[in-house]
C-alpha positions in Angstrom: -44.8 55.6 12.4 -47.6 55.3 9.8 -46.2 51.9 8.8 -45.7 50.7 12.4 -46.0 46.9 12.4 -45.9 46.6 8.6 -44.3 43.3 7.4 -42.4 45.3 4.8 -40.3 46.8 7.6 -39.3 43.4 8.9 -40.9 40.7 11.0 -40.5 37.8 13.3 -42.0 34.5 12.1 -43.3 32.0 14.7 -44.1 28.4 14.0 -46.2 25.8 15.8 -44.0 22.7 16.0 -47.2 20.6 16.6 -49.2 21.5 13.6 -46.9 23.6 11.4 -49.0 26.8 11.5 -47.0 30.0 11.1 -47.6 33.6 12.3 -45.7 36.8 11.4 -45.4 39.8 13.6 -44.1 43.1 12.1 -41.5 45.2 13.8 -42.9 48.3 15.6 -41.6 51.9 15.0 -40.8 52.8 18.6 -41.9 56.4 17.9 -43.2 58.3 20.9 -45.9 59.8 18.5 -47.3 56.3 17.7 -50.5 55.4 19.4 -49.2 51.9 20.2 -45.5 52.5 20.8 -46.0 55.8 22.5 -48.5 54.1 24.9 -45.9 51.4 25.7 -43.3 54.1 26.4 -45.7 56.0 28.7 -46.7 52.9 30.6 -43.1 51.8 31.2 -42.1 55.3 32.3 -45.1 55.5 34.6 -44.2 52.1 36.2 -40.6 53.3 36.8 -41.8 56.5 38.4 -44.4 54.9 40.6 -41.7 52.5 41.9 -39.7 55.6 43.0 -42.5 57.5 44.7 -43.1 57.2 48.4 -46.4 56.2 49.9 -47.8 59.7 50.5 -50.2 62.0 48.7 -48.6 64.1 45.9 -49.8 67.3 44.2 -49.6 67.8 40.5 -48.5 71.4 39.7 -47.8 73.4 36.6 -45.5 76.4 36.3 -45.8 78.6 33.2 -44.1 81.7 31.8 -45.4 84.6 29.7 -45.3 84.4 26.0 -42.8 87.4 25.9 -40.1 85.1 27.4 -40.7 82.0 25.3 -38.3 83.0 22.5 -35.3 83.2 24.9 -35.7 79.6 25.7 -36.0 78.6 22.1 -32.9 80.6 21.1 -30.8 78.9 23.8 -32.4 75.6 24.7 -30.0 75.1 27.6 -32.0 77.7 29.4 -34.9 75.2 29.7 -33.0 73.8 32.7 -34.0 77.0 34.6 -37.6 76.0 34.5 -37.4 72.9 36.9 -34.6 74.6 38.9 -36.6 77.7 39.6 -39.9 75.9 40.2 -38.2 73.5 42.6 -36.4 76.4 44.4 -39.7 78.3 44.9 -41.3 75.2 46.5 -38.2 74.1 48.5 -37.5 77.5 49.9 -41.1 77.6 51.4 -40.5 74.2 53.0 -37.2 75.3 54.5 -38.8 78.4 56.0 -41.2 76.2 58.1 -38.3 75.4 60.5 -34.6 76.4 60.4 -33.7 73.4 62.6 -35.6 70.9 60.6 -34.7 72.1 57.1 -37.7 70.2 55.6 -37.1 68.6 52.2 -39.9 67.5 50.0 -39.8 65.1 47.0 -40.2 66.6 43.6 -40.4 65.1 40.1 -40.2 67.8 37.4 -41.0 67.2 33.7 -40.2 69.9 31.1 -42.7 70.5 28.3 -42.0 72.8 25.4 -45.4 72.5 23.6 -49.0 73.5 24.0 -52.1 71.8 22.7 -51.8 73.7 19.4 -48.1 72.5 19.0 -46.8 76.0 19.4 -43.5 76.7 21.3 -44.8 77.1 24.9 -42.2 76.0 27.5 -43.5 75.2 31.0 -42.9 72.6 33.7 -45.0 69.9 35.3 -44.2 68.8 38.9 -45.3 66.1 41.2 -44.7 67.3 44.8 -45.1 65.4 48.0 -47.7 66.8 50.4 -45.1 66.7 53.1 -41.4 66.8 53.8 -38.6 65.1 55.6 -36.7 67.0 58.3 -33.4 66.7 60.2 -35.3 65.7 63.3 -38.8 64.7 62.2 -38.8 61.8 59.8 -41.9 63.1 58.0 -44.3 66.0 58.5 -47.4 66.5 56.5 -48.2 69.9 54.9 -51.8 70.3 53.7 -51.5 73.9 52.7 -49.2 75.7 50.2 -49.6 79.4 49.5 -49.9 79.6 45.7 -49.8 83.4 45.5 -46.5 83.3 47.2 -45.2 80.6 44.9 -46.2 82.6 41.9 -44.3 85.6 43.1 -41.2 83.6 43.9 -41.4 81.8 40.6 -41.6 85.1 38.7 -38.6 86.6 40.5 -36.4 83.4 40.3 -37.1 83.0 36.5 -36.5 86.7 35.7 -33.3 86.9 37.8 -31.7 83.7 36.6 -32.7 84.2 33.0 -31.0 87.6 33.1 -27.9 86.1 34.7 -27.6 83.5 31.9 -28.1 85.7 28.9 -25.1 86.5 26.7 -26.8 88.9 24.2 -29.6 91.5 24.3 -29.1 92.2 28.0 -30.4 95.9 27.7 -33.5 94.8 25.9 -34.1 92.1 28.5 -33.8 94.5 31.4 -36.4 96.7 29.7 -38.7 93.7 29.2 -38.1 92.6 32.8 -39.4 95.9 34.2 -42.4 95.7 32.0 -43.2 92.1 33.2 -43.2 93.4 36.8 -45.3 96.6 36.0 -47.4 96.2 32.9 -47.2 92.7 31.4 -48.1 90.9 34.6 -49.9 87.9 33.1 -48.2 84.6 32.2 -46.4 83.6 35.4 -48.9 81.1 36.7 -48.8 78.3 39.2 -51.6 75.8 38.8 -52.5 73.1 41.2 -53.9 70.4 38.9 -55.0 68.0 41.7 -54.1 65.9 44.7 -52.8 62.4 43.9 -53.6 59.9 46.6 -53.1 56.5 45.0 -51.1 54.5 42.6 -53.9 54.5 40.0 -54.3 58.2 40.1 -50.5 58.7 39.8 -50.5 56.5 36.7 -53.4 58.5 35.2 -51.9 61.9 35.8 -48.4 61.0 34.7 -49.6 59.3 31.6 -51.8 62.2 30.7 -49.6 65.1 31.5 -46.0 64.2 32.1 -44.9 61.5 29.6 -47.2 62.3 26.7 -45.8 63.0 23.2 -46.2 66.3 21.4 -49.2 65.0 19.5 -50.9 61.6 19.6 -51.5 59.9 16.2 -55.2 59.8 17.2 -55.4 63.6 16.9 -54.3 63.5 13.2 -57.6 63.6 11.2 -56.2 63.2 7.7 -53.1 63.4 5.5 -53.5 63.6 1.7 -49.8 63.6 0.7 -49.6 67.4 0.9 -51.5 68.7 3.9 -52.1 67.4 7.4 -55.3 68.1 9.3 -55.3 67.7 13.1 -57.3 69.0 16.1 -56.8 70.1 19.6 -59.1 71.0 22.5 -58.7 74.7 23.5 -57.5 75.0 27.0 -59.8 77.9 27.9 -63.2 76.3 27.0 -62.4 72.8 25.8 -63.7 73.6 22.4 -62.4 71.4 19.5 -60.2 73.4 17.1 -59.2 71.9 13.7 -56.0 73.0 12.0 -54.8 72.3 8.5 -51.1 72.7 7.7 -48.7 72.0 4.9 -46.9 68.7 5.7 -43.5 70.5 5.9 -44.9 73.1 8.3 -46.5 70.3 10.4 -43.1 68.5 10.6 -41.4 71.8 11.5 -43.9 72.2 14.4 -43.0 68.8 15.7 -39.2 68.8 15.4 -38.7 72.0 17.4 -39.8 70.0 20.4 -37.2 67.3 20.0 -34.8 67.8 23.0 -31.1 68.3 22.5 -28.9 65.2 22.8 -28.3 64.2 26.4 -30.7 66.9 27.7 -32.8 65.5 30.5 -36.5 66.5 30.3 -37.3 64.7 33.5 -35.5 65.8 36.8 -35.7 64.5 40.4 -35.2 66.8 43.4 -35.2 66.7 47.2 -35.8 63.2 48.6 -36.2 61.9 45.1 -32.8 63.0 43.9 -30.1 60.4 43.1 -27.8 61.6 45.8 -30.4 61.4 48.5 -29.2 59.4 51.5 -32.5 58.8 53.2 -34.4 57.1 50.4 -34.8 53.8 52.3 -36.5 55.6 55.3 -39.8 55.7 53.5 -42.4 53.2 52.3 -42.8 53.2 48.5 -46.1 53.3 46.6 -45.0 49.9 45.2 -42.7 47.4 46.9 -39.3 47.1 45.1 -39.9 43.3 44.6 -43.3 44.0 43.1 -41.7 46.7 40.8 -39.2 44.1 39.6 -41.9 41.6 38.8 -43.8 44.3 36.9 -40.7 45.0 34.8 -40.6 41.3 33.7 -44.2 41.7 32.5 -43.3 44.4 30.0 -42.6 41.9 27.3 -45.0 42.4 24.3 -46.7 39.0 24.8 -47.6 39.9 28.4 -48.9 43.3 27.3 -51.2 41.8 24.7 -52.4 39.3 27.3 -53.0 42.1 29.8 -55.0 44.4 27.5 -56.8 42.0 25.2 -56.8 38.7 27.1 -55.2 36.9 24.2 -51.9 35.0 24.4 -50.2 35.8 21.0 -47.8 32.9 21.2 -50.5 30.3 21.5 -51.3 28.6 18.2 -54.8 29.5 17.1 -55.3 26.1 15.6 -54.1 23.6 18.2 -53.4 25.9 21.2 -49.8 24.8 21.6 -47.1 27.4 22.1 -45.3 28.6 19.1 -41.5 29.2 18.7 -39.4 31.6 16.7 -38.8 30.2 13.2 -37.1 33.1 11.4 -36.4 36.8 11.7 -36.5 39.0 8.5 -34.9 42.4 8.1 -35.6 44.5 4.9 -31.9 45.4 4.6 -30.2 42.1 5.6 -32.9 39.6 4.6 -33.2 36.4 6.7 -31.2 37.1 9.9 -30.1 33.5 10.3 -28.8 33.3 6.7 -27.2 36.7 7.1 -25.2 35.7 10.2 -24.4 32.3 8.7 -23.0 33.8 5.6 -21.2 36.5 7.7 -19.5 33.9 9.9 -18.8 31.7 6.8 -17.1 34.7 5.1 -15.1 35.5 8.2 -13.9 31.9 8.6 -12.9 31.8 4.9 -11.0 35.0 5.3 -9.1 33.6 8.3 -8.2 30.4 6.4 -6.9 32.5 3.5 -4.8 34.6 6.0 -3.3 31.4 7.5 -2.6 30.0 4.0 -0.8 33.2 3.0 1.2 33.3 6.2 2.2 29.7 5.8 3.3 30.3 2.2 5.3 33.4 3.3 7.1 31.3 6.0 7.9 28.5 3.5 9.4 31.1 1.1 11.4 32.6 3.9 12.8 29.2 5.0 13.3 27.8 1.5 10.6 25.3 2.0 12.1 24.0 5.3 10.3 24.7 8.5 12.2 23.7 11.6 10.0 21.9 14.2 9.5 23.7 17.5 10.1 20.6 19.5 12.5 17.7 18.9 
């Protein structure tokens, strides 16, 4: 990540066929922590999400759990699936109760986070929820009000019940803690309504800021001297800047605990946004599908540079003609053209030797006489 774009890690060389000027562009790291690569990842994910959302206001909500429960989710990370499940069930059950005939279904996008601003283990879930729902009879009904006190109580009950049902060890201790969380330790189960999202631009801002962000942005790292890392975060309670200095190994430990398990989905879609929803085409999208396809084509790095900086990176700085790829260099394989040329050459040579050996074996077997196939 620190050497993102360094020519030592490989590069693509472009050449202007008109004047002969060359330009080298280093390979990027593709890390989600990188200021550059992480931004690209967030932008691409945001565009994909916006293309799925329907043209209606959405509410950004956050569901949290008390610190006493956090270790259960760290000990068995599969339990993290309960966070979006329970949050979605708390919301969906309220919509269903609006009408038994209609069985209103909202659209929900859930993103699991395991970190707080200070990098500590703090599992919670962010949701984008439609300000309305689709019914069996009514195509769409708008709901401007949602009782957050009720959602908080349902969220608490669902998490505590389902967590208890999924535990394999320490069940007695958990039951004791569960009773305390209802009676004494009542803080921690919160439902925040971050804000109402009414346009594509606001969706992009919210999603990029909250949902798809990495554990820590490179810009928050103040210094690294080879032994210690110094970074900062803004305290949630008062926005005060807090600086932290950690041993490099301890800093890495804080980061890697937030790497999800292989094949574990941190982003989930529910209700009318779920993959098995049959009425997806009933609604107008925030972005037309054809527009979304065109935006995908503009994700190439040259278009991104043109978009953000107004500079076409493939135009020759000297004569303004377009440059073409001249060579690709990889630190392990060297010049890629030479690598594949030599590889193909070796493979052809090996095939020729195999044919020669087979021919010699046949000649020996037939005493030097090979009968023709056709007369």
